[in-house]
A tleap script that builds the chain and sets N, CA, C and O, in Angstrom:
source leaprc.protein.ff14SB
mol = sequence {
  NMET THR TRP TYR GLU VAL LYS LEU PHE ALA
  ALA HIE ALA SER GLY ALA SER MET ASP ALA
  LEU HIE VAL VAL ALA GLY VAL ALA LEU GLN
  LEU LEU ALA ALA ALA LEU PHE ARG THR PRO
  VAL ALA SER TRP ARG PRO TRP LEU ALA VAL
  LEU GLY LEU GLU LEU LEU ASN GLU ALA ALA
  ASP LEU LEU VAL GLU CYS TRP PRO GLN PRO
  ALA MET GLN PHE GLY GLU ALA ALA ASN ASP
  LEU VAL LEU THR MET ALA LEU PRO THR ALA
  LEU LEU LEU ALA ALA ARG TYR ARG PRO ALA
  LEU PHE SER ALA ALA ARG ARG SER CGLU
}
set mol.1.N position { 14.061 0.896 11.244 }
set mol.1.CA position { 13.047 -0.621 10.774 }
set mol.1.C position { 11.861 0.377 10.329 }
set mol.1.O position { 11.434 1.433 10.796 }
set mol.2.N position { 11.420 -0.644 8.909 }
set mol.2.CA position { 9.782 0.340 8.602 }
set mol.2.C position { 9.016 -0.721 8.933 }
set mol.2.O position { 9.312 -1.817 9.408 }
set mol.3.N position { 8.065 -0.274 8.636 }
set mol.3.CA position { 6.932 -1.203 9.546 }
set mol.3.C position { 6.824 -2.779 9.329 }
set mol.3.O position { 6.946 -3.694 10.143 }
set mol.4.N position { 6.488 -2.798 7.619 }
set mol.4.CA position { 6.703 -4.003 7.228 }
set mol.4.C position { 8.217 -5.251 8.048 }
set mol.4.O position { 8.490 -6.429 8.277 }
set mol.5.N position { 8.572 -4.292 8.132 }
set mol.5.CA position { 9.674 -5.154 8.879 }
set mol.5.C position { 9.622 -5.940 10.508 }
set mol.5.O position { 9.636 -6.988 11.154 }
set mol.6.N position { 9.555 -4.521 10.512 }
set mol.6.CA position { 8.712 -4.936 12.258 }
set mol.6.C position { 7.312 -5.899 12.535 }
set mol.6.O position { 7.238 -6.359 13.675 }
set mol.7.N position { 6.317 -6.202 11.690 }
set mol.7.CA position { 5.381 -7.314 11.476 }
set mol.7.C position { 6.470 -8.533 10.487 }
set mol.7.O position { 6.331 -9.685 10.898 }
set mol.8.N position { 7.134 -8.434 9.699 }
set mol.8.CA position { 7.845 -9.867 10.083 }
set mol.8.C position { 8.848 -9.948 11.073 }
set mol.8.O position { 8.967 -11.018 11.669 }
set mol.9.N position { 9.385 -9.263 11.275 }
set mol.9.CA position { 10.513 -9.891 12.836 }
set mol.9.C position { 9.036 -9.950 13.989 }
set mol.9.O position { 9.498 -10.230 15.095 }
set mol.10.N position { 8.108 -9.852 14.048 }
set mol.10.CA position { 6.981 -9.789 14.869 }
set mol.10.C position { 6.480 -11.748 14.576 }
set mol.10.O position { 6.441 -12.688 15.369 }
set mol.11.N position { 6.232 -11.673 13.356 }
set mol.11.CA position { 5.971 -12.927 12.670 }
set mol.11.C position { 7.393 -14.317 13.140 }
set mol.11.O position { 7.062 -15.200 13.931 }
set mol.12.N position { 8.469 -14.314 12.709 }
set mol.12.CA position { 9.321 -14.508 12.944 }
set mol.12.C position { 9.363 -14.984 14.382 }
set mol.12.O position { 9.091 -16.157 14.636 }
set mol.13.N position { 9.574 -14.435 14.987 }
set mol.13.CA position { 9.859 -14.375 16.802 }
set mol.13.C position { 9.024 -14.810 17.680 }
set mol.13.O position { 9.184 -15.302 18.797 }
set mol.14.N position { 7.961 -14.538 16.952 }
set mol.14.CA position { 6.463 -15.645 17.932 }
set mol.14.C position { 6.118 -16.724 17.465 }
set mol.14.O position { 5.472 -17.458 18.212 }
set mol.15.N position { 6.542 -17.362 15.567 }
set mol.15.CA position { 6.621 -18.055 15.582 }
set mol.15.C position { 4.956 -18.370 14.786 }
set mol.15.O position { 4.674 -19.461 14.289 }
set mol.16.N position { 4.057 -17.240 14.810 }
set mol.16.CA position { 2.745 -17.147 14.508 }
set mol.16.C position { 3.030 -16.764 13.112 }
set mol.16.O position { 3.878 -15.985 12.677 }
set mol.17.N position { 1.760 -17.780 12.238 }
set mol.17.CA position { 1.688 -16.946 11.366 }
set mol.17.C position { 1.387 -15.212 11.063 }
set mol.17.O position { 0.524 -14.639 11.728 }
set mol.18.N position { 2.125 -14.523 10.082 }
set mol.18.CA position { 0.621 -13.379 9.625 }
set mol.18.C position { -0.463 -13.158 9.945 }
set mol.18.O position { -0.873 -12.040 10.257 }
set mol.19.N position { -1.305 -14.468 9.920 }
set mol.19.CA position { -2.622 -14.557 9.271 }
set mol.19.C position { -3.373 -14.677 11.338 }
set mol.19.O position { -4.506 -14.360 11.700 }
set mol.20.N position { -2.435 -15.125 12.063 }
set mol.20.CA position { -2.592 -15.525 13.685 }
set mol.20.C position { -2.476 -13.562 13.690 }
set mol.20.O position { -3.196 -12.590 13.458 }
set mol.21.N position { -1.558 -13.768 13.971 }
set mol.21.CA position { -0.814 -11.752 14.512 }
set mol.21.C position { -2.383 -11.451 13.880 }
set mol.21.O position { -3.360 -11.628 14.608 }
set mol.22.N position { -2.531 -11.002 12.527 }
set mol.22.CA position { -3.943 -10.159 12.486 }
set mol.22.C position { -5.013 -10.412 13.024 }
set mol.22.O position { -5.825 -9.489 13.083 }
set mol.23.N position { -5.335 -11.566 13.523 }
set mol.23.CA position { -7.106 -12.425 14.853 }
set mol.23.C position { -5.883 -11.769 15.977 }
set mol.23.O position { -5.995 -10.544 15.937 }
set mol.24.N position { -5.021 -12.088 16.729 }
set mol.24.CA position { -4.623 -11.835 18.049 }
set mol.24.C position { -4.484 -9.870 17.785 }
set mol.24.O position { -4.987 -9.142 18.642 }
set mol.25.N position { -3.922 -9.381 16.810 }
set mol.25.CA position { -3.556 -7.437 16.976 }
set mol.25.C position { -5.011 -6.967 17.373 }
set mol.25.O position { -5.309 -6.187 18.278 }
set mol.26.N position { -6.066 -7.789 16.262 }
set mol.26.CA position { -6.872 -7.192 16.207 }
set mol.26.C position { -7.646 -6.248 17.601 }
set mol.26.O position { -7.810 -5.051 17.833 }
set mol.27.N position { -8.060 -7.833 18.478 }
set mol.27.CA position { -8.636 -8.345 19.898 }
set mol.27.C position { -7.433 -6.899 20.597 }
set mol.27.O position { -7.883 -5.928 21.206 }
set mol.28.N position { -6.285 -7.059 20.377 }
set mol.28.CA position { -5.452 -6.576 21.254 }
set mol.28.C position { -5.516 -5.274 21.331 }
set mol.28.O position { -5.699 -4.865 22.478 }
set mol.29.N position { -5.423 -4.406 20.445 }
set mol.29.CA position { -6.073 -3.270 19.836 }
set mol.29.C position { -7.356 -2.343 20.338 }
set mol.29.O position { -7.501 -1.230 20.843 }
set mol.30.N position { -8.406 -3.700 19.808 }
set mol.30.CA position { -9.140 -3.344 19.986 }
set mol.30.C position { -9.485 -2.904 22.276 }
set mol.30.O position { -10.306 -2.144 22.790 }
set mol.31.N position { -8.739 -3.541 22.738 }
set mol.31.CA position { -8.873 -3.407 24.108 }
set mol.31.C position { -8.189 -2.331 24.761 }
set mol.31.O position { -8.523 -1.944 25.881 }
set mol.32.N position { -6.974 -1.691 23.917 }
set mol.32.CA position { -6.281 -1.203 24.016 }
set mol.32.C position { -7.328 -0.057 24.005 }
set mol.32.O position { -8.020 0.320 24.951 }
set mol.33.N position { -7.298 0.422 22.726 }
set mol.33.CA position { -8.616 1.711 22.310 }
set mol.33.C position { -9.680 1.545 23.539 }
set mol.33.O position { -9.993 2.500 24.250 }
set mol.34.N position { -9.982 0.780 23.640 }
set mol.34.CA position { -11.067 0.526 24.688 }
set mol.34.C position { -11.161 1.074 26.167 }
set mol.34.O position { -12.039 1.399 26.966 }
set mol.35.N position { -9.186 0.969 26.070 }
set mol.35.CA position { -8.882 1.588 27.641 }
set mol.35.C position { -8.234 2.830 27.546 }
set mol.35.O position { -8.318 3.607 28.497 }
set mol.36.N position { -7.432 3.216 26.270 }
set mol.36.CA position { -6.637 4.219 25.893 }
set mol.36.C position { -8.587 5.528 26.033 }
set mol.36.O position { -9.086 6.307 26.845 }
set mol.37.N position { -8.840 5.091 24.994 }
set mol.37.CA position { -10.318 6.014 25.052 }
set mol.37.C position { -11.060 5.986 26.341 }
set mol.37.O position { -11.770 6.970 26.549 }
set mol.38.N position { -11.035 4.992 27.308 }
set mol.38.CA position { -11.650 5.099 28.719 }
set mol.38.C position { -13.386 4.662 28.377 }
set mol.38.O position { -14.173 5.234 29.131 }
set mol.39.N position { -13.890 3.917 27.547 }
set mol.39.CA position { -14.678 3.362 27.098 }
set mol.39.C position { -15.148 1.781 26.568 }
set mol.39.O position { -14.507 0.952 25.922 }
set mol.40.N position { -16.706 1.728 27.191 }
set mol.40.CA position { -16.262 0.322 27.149 }
set mol.40.C position { -16.150 -0.461 25.460 }
set mol.40.O position { -16.296 0.320 24.520 }
set mol.41.N position { -15.842 -2.286 25.050 }
set mol.41.CA position { -15.972 -2.572 24.032 }
set mol.41.C position { -17.148 -2.251 24.006 }
set mol.41.O position { -17.068 -1.041 24.221 }
set mol.42.N position { -18.571 -2.563 23.852 }
set mol.42.CA position { -19.719 -1.886 23.435 }
set mol.42.C position { -19.758 -0.858 22.457 }
set mol.42.O position { -20.427 -0.921 21.425 }
set mol.43.N position { -19.165 -0.086 22.733 }
set mol.43.CA position { -18.482 1.105 22.816 }
set mol.43.C position { -18.129 0.976 20.640 }
set mol.43.O position { -17.531 0.147 19.954 }
set mol.44.N position { -18.684 1.924 20.398 }
set mol.44.CA position { -18.344 1.677 18.423 }
set mol.44.C position { -16.705 2.912 18.357 }
set mol.44.O position { -16.157 3.213 17.296 }
set mol.45.N position { -16.392 3.250 19.297 }
set mol.45.CA position { -14.900 3.871 18.821 }
set mol.45.C position { -13.973 2.925 19.140 }
set mol.45.O position { -13.441 2.785 18.038 }
set mol.46.N position { -13.454 2.243 19.809 }
set mol.46.CA position { -12.960 1.095 19.868 }
set mol.46.C position { -12.404 0.285 18.610 }
set mol.46.O position { -11.270 0.063 18.186 }
set mol.47.N position { -14.061 -0.161 18.079 }
set mol.47.CA position { -14.267 -1.095 16.880 }
set mol.47.C position { -13.606 0.014 15.781 }
set mol.47.O position { -12.766 -0.308 14.941 }
set mol.48.N position { -14.113 1.295 15.937 }
set mol.48.CA position { -13.582 2.120 14.358 }
set mol.48.C position { -12.083 2.256 14.528 }
set mol.48.O position { -11.526 2.523 13.464 }
set mol.49.N position { -11.234 2.139 15.628 }
set mol.49.CA position { -9.926 2.479 15.987 }
set mol.49.C position { -9.589 1.130 15.115 }
set mol.49.O position { -8.791 1.130 14.178 }
set mol.50.N position { -10.038 0.423 15.393 }
set mol.50.CA position { -9.068 -0.901 15.229 }
set mol.50.C position { -9.030 -1.236 13.086 }
set mol.50.O position { -8.089 -1.559 12.360 }
set mol.51.N position { -10.541 -0.944 12.757 }
set mol.51.CA position { -10.578 -0.352 11.702 }
set mol.51.C position { -9.962 0.416 10.476 }
set mol.51.O position { -10.022 0.217 9.263 }
set mol.52.N position { -9.320 1.412 11.290 }
set mol.52.CA position { -9.061 2.754 11.161 }
set mol.52.C position { -7.153 2.290 11.042 }
set mol.52.O position { -6.387 2.801 10.224 }
set mol.53.N position { -6.835 1.438 11.878 }
set mol.53.CA position { -5.367 1.234 11.990 }
set mol.53.C position { -5.291 0.065 10.949 }
set mol.53.O position { -4.275 -0.003 10.257 }
set mol.54.N position { -5.990 -0.583 10.834 }
set mol.54.CA position { -5.894 -1.894 9.656 }
set mol.54.C position { -5.933 -1.154 8.181 }
set mol.54.O position { -5.058 -1.080 7.318 }
set mol.55.N position { -7.108 -0.702 8.213 }
set mol.55.CA position { -7.142 0.432 6.879 }
set mol.55.C position { -5.377 0.454 6.676 }
set mol.55.O position { -4.859 -0.342 5.894 }
set mol.56.N position { -4.501 1.495 7.501 }
set mol.56.CA position { -3.607 1.825 6.982 }
set mol.56.C position { -2.526 1.275 7.027 }
set mol.56.O position { -1.401 1.711 6.785 }
set mol.57.N position { -2.867 0.310 7.337 }
set mol.57.CA position { -1.501 -1.153 7.573 }
set mol.57.C position { -1.708 -2.167 6.525 }
set mol.57.O position { -0.730 -2.816 6.155 }
set mol.58.N position { -3.044 -2.414 5.923 }
set mol.58.CA position { -3.008 -2.362 4.392 }
set mol.58.C position { -2.797 -1.745 3.366 }
set mol.58.O position { -2.567 -2.222 2.255 }
set mol.59.N position { -2.885 -0.257 3.779 }
set mol.59.CA position { -2.715 0.715 2.578 }
set mol.59.C position { -0.302 0.778 2.556 }
set mol.59.O position { 0.556 1.233 1.799 }
set mol.60.N position { -0.321 0.183 3.589 }
set mol.60.CA position { 1.291 0.305 3.777 }
set mol.60.C position { 1.823 -0.850 2.971 }
set mol.60.O position { 2.832 -0.831 2.266 }
set mol.61.N position { 0.884 -2.000 3.203 }
set mol.61.CA position { 1.086 -3.077 2.719 }
set mol.61.C position { 1.179 -3.704 0.715 }
set mol.61.O position { 1.906 -4.453 0.061 }
set mol.62.N position { 0.153 -2.965 0.492 }
set mol.62.CA position { 0.046 -2.342 -0.501 }
set mol.62.C position { 1.287 -1.099 -1.608 }
set mol.62.O position { 1.413 -0.739 -2.778 }
set mol.63.N position { 1.773 -0.929 -0.606 }
set mol.63.CA position { 2.668 0.541 -1.728 }
set mol.63.C position { 4.169 -0.501 -1.447 }
set mol.63.O position { 5.158 -0.616 -2.171 }
set mol.64.N position { 3.824 -1.226 0.018 }
set mol.64.CA position { 5.628 -1.906 -0.025 }
set mol.64.C position { 5.669 -3.518 -0.376 }
set mol.64.O position { 6.571 -4.245 0.040 }
set mol.65.N position { 4.501 -4.015 -1.253 }
set mol.65.CA position { 4.696 -5.416 -1.270 }
set mol.65.C position { 4.658 -5.219 -3.106 }
set mol.65.O position { 4.699 -4.060 -3.519 }
set mol.66.N position { 4.577 -6.433 -4.197 }
set mol.66.CA position { 4.234 -6.213 -5.293 }
set mol.66.C position { 4.469 -7.490 -5.664 }
set mol.66.O position { 5.561 -8.021 -5.866 }
set mol.67.N position { 3.061 -8.095 -5.767 }
set mol.67.CA position { 2.729 -8.958 -6.385 }
set mol.67.C position { 2.826 -8.986 -7.941 }
set mol.67.O position { 2.816 -8.095 -8.791 }
set mol.68.N position { 2.916 -10.235 -7.990 }
set mol.68.CA position { 2.726 -10.928 -9.678 }
set mol.68.C position { 1.752 -10.519 -10.443 }
set mol.68.O position { 1.854 -10.013 -11.561 }
set mol.69.N position { 0.247 -10.868 -9.486 }
set mol.69.CA position { -0.942 -10.372 -10.089 }
set mol.69.C position { -1.943 -9.640 -8.918 }
set mol.69.O position { -2.296 -10.239 -7.902 }
set mol.70.N position { -2.429 -7.922 -9.310 }
set mol.70.CA position { -2.300 -7.601 -8.388 }
set mol.70.C position { -3.832 -8.121 -7.703 }
set mol.70.O position { -4.040 -7.790 -6.536 }
set mol.71.N position { -5.087 -9.080 -8.568 }
set mol.71.CA position { -5.890 -9.432 -7.897 }
set mol.71.C position { -5.578 -10.250 -6.654 }
set mol.71.O position { -6.371 -10.229 -5.712 }
set mol.72.N position { -4.168 -11.158 -6.592 }
set mol.72.CA position { -4.214 -11.621 -5.445 }
set mol.72.C position { -3.700 -10.573 -4.571 }
set mol.72.O position { -4.125 -10.387 -3.431 }
set mol.73.N position { -2.673 -9.817 -5.191 }
set mol.73.CA position { -2.593 -8.830 -3.542 }
set mol.73.C position { -3.783 -8.285 -3.220 }
set mol.73.O position { -4.163 -8.271 -2.049 }
set mol.74.N position { -4.350 -7.885 -4.000 }
set mol.74.CA position { -6.121 -6.958 -3.170 }
set mol.74.C position { -6.921 -8.180 -2.583 }
set mol.74.O position { -7.874 -7.962 -1.835 }
set mol.75.N position { -6.565 -9.407 -2.895 }
set mol.75.CA position { -7.362 -10.013 -2.515 }
set mol.75.C position { -6.529 -10.743 -0.808 }
set mol.75.O position { -7.222 -10.697 0.208 }
set mol.76.N position { -5.425 -11.203 -0.746 }
set mol.76.CA position { -5.037 -10.469 0.288 }
set mol.76.C position { -4.991 -10.113 1.492 }
set mol.76.O position { -4.714 -10.711 2.532 }
set mol.77.N position { -5.489 -8.386 1.093 }
set mol.77.CA position { -5.286 -7.145 1.581 }
set mol.77.C position { -7.437 -7.655 3.055 }
set mol.77.O position { -7.845 -7.595 4.214 }
set mol.78.N position { -7.815 -8.022 1.773 }
set mol.78.CA position { -9.581 -8.048 2.046 }
set mol.78.C position { -9.155 -9.620 3.049 }
set mol.78.O position { -9.560 -9.724 4.206 }
set mol.79.N position { -8.381 -10.635 2.439 }
set mol.79.CA position { -8.545 -11.967 3.703 }
set mol.79.C position { -8.074 -11.216 4.895 }
set mol.79.O position { -8.614 -11.467 5.972 }
set mol.80.N position { -6.941 -10.142 4.819 }
set mol.80.CA position { -6.378 -9.915 6.115 }
set mol.80.C position { -7.391 -8.552 6.799 }
set mol.80.O position { -7.292 -8.038 7.913 }
set mol.81.N position { -8.168 -8.287 5.897 }
set mol.81.CA position { -9.148 -7.501 6.606 }
set mol.81.C position { -10.170 -7.988 7.832 }
set mol.81.O position { -10.322 -7.801 9.039 }
set mol.82.N position { -10.807 -8.777 6.669 }
set mol.82.CA position { -11.829 -9.377 7.701 }
set mol.82.C position { -11.143 -10.696 8.958 }
set mol.82.O position { -11.746 -11.312 9.837 }
set mol.83.N position { -9.726 -10.741 8.558 }
set mol.83.CA position { -9.324 -11.937 10.250 }
set mol.83.C position { -8.895 -10.927 11.209 }
set mol.83.O position { -8.603 -11.323 12.338 }
set mol.84.N position { -8.778 -9.201 10.834 }
set mol.84.CA position { -8.551 -8.465 11.554 }
set mol.84.C position { -9.737 -8.125 12.528 }
set mol.84.O position { -9.775 -7.885 13.734 }
set mol.85.N position { -10.370 -8.173 11.874 }
set mol.85.CA position { -12.591 -7.155 12.412 }
set mol.85.C position { -12.924 -8.255 12.376 }
set mol.85.O position { -13.060 -8.397 11.161 }
set mol.86.N position { -13.272 -9.576 12.994 }
set mol.86.CA position { -13.883 -10.631 12.624 }
set mol.86.C position { -13.485 -10.326 14.225 }
set mol.86.O position { -13.668 -9.176 14.624 }
set mol.87.N position { -13.184 -10.885 14.743 }
set mol.87.CA position { -13.492 -10.750 16.227 }
set mol.87.C position { -13.174 -9.762 17.207 }
set mol.87.O position { -13.122 -9.998 18.414 }
set mol.88.N position { -12.947 -8.561 16.632 }
set mol.88.CA position { -13.523 -7.449 17.539 }
set mol.88.C position { -14.822 -6.909 17.121 }
set mol.88.O position { -15.391 -5.993 17.716 }
set mol.89.N position { -15.412 -7.690 15.757 }
set mol.89.CA position { -16.805 -7.048 15.482 }
set mol.89.C position { -17.826 -7.969 16.050 }
set mol.89.O position { -18.974 -7.539 16.156 }
set mol.90.N position { -17.453 -9.619 16.564 }
set mol.90.CA position { -18.007 -10.192 17.543 }
set mol.90.C position { -17.815 -9.872 18.926 }
set mol.90.O position { -18.738 -10.399 19.547 }
set mol.91.N position { -16.913 -9.145 19.835 }
set mol.91.CA position { -16.248 -8.356 20.440 }
set mol.91.C position { -17.499 -7.818 20.963 }
set mol.91.O position { -18.135 -7.998 22.001 }
set mol.92.N position { -17.666 -7.044 19.838 }
set mol.92.CA position { -18.369 -5.446 19.832 }
set mol.92.C position { -20.126 -5.898 19.788 }
set mol.92.O position { -20.763 -5.397 20.715 }
set mol.93.N position { -20.545 -6.351 19.288 }
set mol.93.CA position { -21.956 -6.710 18.776 }
set mol.93.C position { -22.743 -7.710 20.494 }
set mol.93.O position { -23.785 -7.557 21.131 }
set mol.94.N position { -21.467 -8.735 20.639 }
set mol.94.CA position { -21.880 -9.410 21.936 }
set mol.94.C position { -21.898 -8.377 23.343 }
set mol.94.O position { -22.683 -8.785 24.198 }
set mol.95.N position { -21.271 -7.307 23.649 }
set mol.95.CA position { -20.895 -6.569 24.537 }
set mol.95.C position { -22.407 -5.572 24.019 }
set mol.95.O position { -23.137 -5.161 24.921 }
set mol.96.N position { -22.774 -5.246 22.504 }
set mol.96.CA position { -23.669 -4.183 22.441 }
set mol.96.C position { -24.584 -4.846 23.113 }
set mol.96.O position { -25.039 -4.277 24.105 }
set mol.97.N position { -25.260 -6.625 22.661 }
set mol.97.CA position { -26.231 -6.649 22.454 }
set mol.97.C position { -27.037 -8.028 22.836 }
set mol.97.O position { -28.160 -8.487 22.630 }
set mol.98.N position { -25.356 -8.596 23.775 }
set mol.98.CA position { -25.203 -9.550 24.965 }
set mol.98.C position { -25.082 -9.349 26.217 }
set mol.98.O position { -24.829 -10.304 26.951 }
set mol.99.N position { -25.297 -7.579 26.922 }
set mol.99.CA position { -23.917 -8.066 27.874 }
set mol.99.C position { -23.570 -8.739 28.914 }
set mol.99.O position { -22.534 -8.964 29.540 }
set mol.100.N position { -25.087 -9.117 28.983 }
set mol.100.CA position { -24.922 -10.528 30.645 }
set mol.100.C position { -23.872 -11.699 30.509 }
set mol.100.O position { -23.584 -12.430 31.457 }
set mol.101.N position { -23.221 -11.836 29.005 }
set mol.101.CA position { -21.917 -12.630 28.349 }
set mol.101.C position { -20.422 -12.044 29.674 }
set mol.101.O position { -19.496 -12.720 30.121 }
set mol.102.N position { -20.745 -10.728 29.908 }
set mol.102.CA position { -19.757 -10.430 30.487 }
set mol.102.C position { -19.941 -9.540 31.586 }
set mol.102.O position { -19.270 -8.535 31.819 }
set mol.103.N position { -21.192 -10.118 32.440 }
set mol.103.CA position { -21.669 -9.903 34.139 }
set mol.103.C position { -20.784 -10.657 34.616 }
set mol.103.O position { -20.325 -11.640 34.034 }
set mol.104.N position { -20.397 -10.178 35.961 }
set mol.104.CA position { -20.071 -10.972 36.775 }
set mol.104.C position { -21.116 -11.327 37.306 }
set mol.104.O position { -20.931 -11.695 38.466 }
set mol.105.N position { -22.187 -11.383 36.955 }
set mol.105.CA position { -23.301 -11.971 38.597 }
set mol.105.C position { -23.395 -13.095 38.208 }
set mol.105.O position { -23.043 -13.614 37.148 }
set mol.106.N position { -23.983 -13.569 39.266 }
set mol.106.CA position { -24.115 -15.267 39.610 }
set mol.106.C position { -25.132 -15.544 38.936 }
set mol.106.O position { -26.280 -15.113 39.048 }
set mol.107.N position { -24.517 -16.578 37.931 }
set mol.107.CA position { -25.891 -17.358 37.433 }
set mol.107.C position { -26.421 -19.165 38.126 }
set mol.107.O position { -25.560 -19.853 38.674 }
set mol.108.N position { -27.799 -19.655 37.984 }
set mol.108.CA position { -27.684 -20.703 37.999 }
set mol.108.C position { -27.232 -21.493 37.624 }
set mol.108.O position { -27.393 -21.223 36.434 }
set mol.109.N position { -26.539 -22.701 37.627 }
set mol.109.CA position { -25.177 -23.477 37.403 }
set mol.109.C position { -26.652 -25.109 37.376 }
set mol.109.O position { -26.284 -26.272 37.212 }
savepdb mol mol.pdb
quit
């Protein structure tokens, strides 16, 4: 089974769209990379791992798929990149610049 077939299976088995899977996969991979690297989400390493994997994924898609218009195919790749990296980027920036958002310290309510 090829990587592309694995992705199609995941989309059909979950009932989620490919776009939704990009969003979920980006966050899941960031958290997994942070755990594997034993580093906080505020570190650039998990974010860079997600970016690298997403670029490999899009390169594989460009090799496997053949759209009638190259501009449409590259546009879809750009869309996938943005969807995959949006939440990991938000988590990275929030963890780096607003770490109190992730603190278990008591807050006055």
